[in-house]
N, C-alpha and C positions, 0 to 999 in steps of 0.2 A: 142596623146601627141607629142608635137614638140621636136626637138633635144635639145633645151635649157632647157626645163623643165626636160627632161630625164637626162640630164647631171647634173643638180642641185641635183636631187634625188639621182643619183649614187654617187656624191661627198659627200653628207650628209650621205649616208649609209656607205661609206668608212671611213669617219671621225668618225662616231659612232663606227665602228669596231676598229679604232685606240684608241678611248677612252676606250672601253671595254678591249682591250688588256693591256692598262696601268693599269686599275683597277685589272685585273687578276694578273699582275706582282706584283703590290703592295700588293695584298692579299697573294700571295706566300711569299713575304718578311715579312709580318706581322706575319707569323708563325715561323719566325726565331728568337731565343733569341739573345740578344745583344752579349753574349759571343761567339756565333757561327759566327758572321759576319767576323771575320778575319781568320777563318779556311779555309785551302786550302789543298785538297788531293794531294798526289804525282801524278804528271803527268797532273794536271789540270792547266789551265792558270789563273784562277780567284778564288779569295775568294768570299764568298757570298756577302759581303759588297762592293767589287769592281765592282760587276755587275751594281750597281746603276750609278757610274760615267761612266762606259762603255756604258750604254744605253743613258745617257745624252749626251755623246760626239758623239754618232752616230746621234742623232737628231741634234746637233749643226753642225756636218759635213755636213749633208744633207741640212740644212738650208743655210749654206755657199755655197753649190753647187747650190742651187736655186738662190742665189744672183749672182753667176758667170754666170749662164745660162741667167738670165734676163739682166745682164749688157752686155752680148755678143749678145743680140738680138736673142737668141736661136741658136747661132753659136757654133762651137766646143770649148770646155773648158777642162781644166785639173785641178781638185780640189786641188791636192797637199797634200793629206792626209798622205803621207809617213812618215812625221816626227812624227805623233801621238801627236802633241803638244796639240790639244784640249783635248785628253784623259788625258794627263799628267796634264794639267791645271785643269780639273774637278776633277781628283783624288786628287790633292793638295788641292783644295777648299773643297772637301768633308772631307779629313783628318783634315783640319783646323777647320771645323765645329765640327767634333767629338772631337778634342783636346780642343776646346773652351767650351766644354760641351753642345753644341747645340743639340747633339744627332741625332737620326734617323729621328725625325720629320722634322728637318731643312733640312736634305738631301732629304727627300721625297718631301718637299716643293720646293726644287730646281728642282727636276725632274718634278714636276707638272708645274712649271713655264715655263720650256723649252718646255715641251709637249704642254701646252696651247698656247704658242707663235707660235709654228709650226701650230697647228690646226687653230688658228685665221688667220694666214698668208694664209693658203690654202683656207680658206673660202672666202677670199677677191679676189682671182684670178678669172678672167673672165673664163667662161667655155672653151673658146678656149685655154687660157694659161694653164689651169689645165691639159689638155690632150696633149698639144703640146710637142713633144719630141725634145731634142737637143742631138747632139753627144758629149758624155762625155768620156774622157780618164781617167779611174780609174787606180791607181797604176802604172802610167807610161806606160800603155799599148799603143801599136801602133794602136790598133783597138778601135774605139769609141764604146761606149755602149749607145744605144738610151735611154734617160732618160727624164721623165716628172714628174711633181708634183704628178700625179696619181700613177706613178711607185714608187716614193719615199714613199708615204703614205703606199702603200702595203708592201714595204720592211721593213719599220719601224714597222708596225703592226706585220709582221712575226718575226721580231727581238725580240719584246716583248715576243711573244709566244714561241720562241726558248728557252728563258731563264726561263720560268715558270717551265717546268719539270727539267731544270738544277738546279734551286734553290732547288726543292724538292729532287733531287739526292744528292746535296751537303749537305743538312740538314740531310738526312738519313745517309750519310757518317760520318758527324760530330757526330751524335748520336751513331753510331757504334764505332767510335774512342774513345768515352768516356767510353764505357763499356768494351773495350779490356783490358785485364789484370786484370779485376775485379774478384771477388770471383766466379762469375757464369761461367767464362771462363776457370777455371782451371780444369785439369783432375782429 
């Protein structure tokens, strides 16, 4: 098998893993009742519902990073994620969907749309571009971190999988918080 064919097979395998990770993330969310979406345990950074715009903004940030890398001809870039504006924008959009009564399905549709745009974009890259790394300065770092589309798809896949057990832990905590102070917990 030649390098081109091998690269295409590898890319399609990685994209399939990306899709499966999204499916597993959404399956974990499907087990969460609506009333648990806004619950956040003490010491945690996220509510269960906030994980959706969090993941959406990660995909959007990395898509913007790919734009910068391509525009710079794979030269050094600094994405400028420090402001967290994408996350704030997606959180506001998601909250507006909930407030308008659009519900969880609309929010999941937004996640699917962002995910599918990223997957389609990566499928269109030539195999040289897919694996080509550029020096990217994340978080104002002085040291660049080599980044390719292949790296990004791996990170996004891992990000989904990081939050699958997180959702399960948050759901378990929410369920326990509902039973605290109930008749079964009294001495």
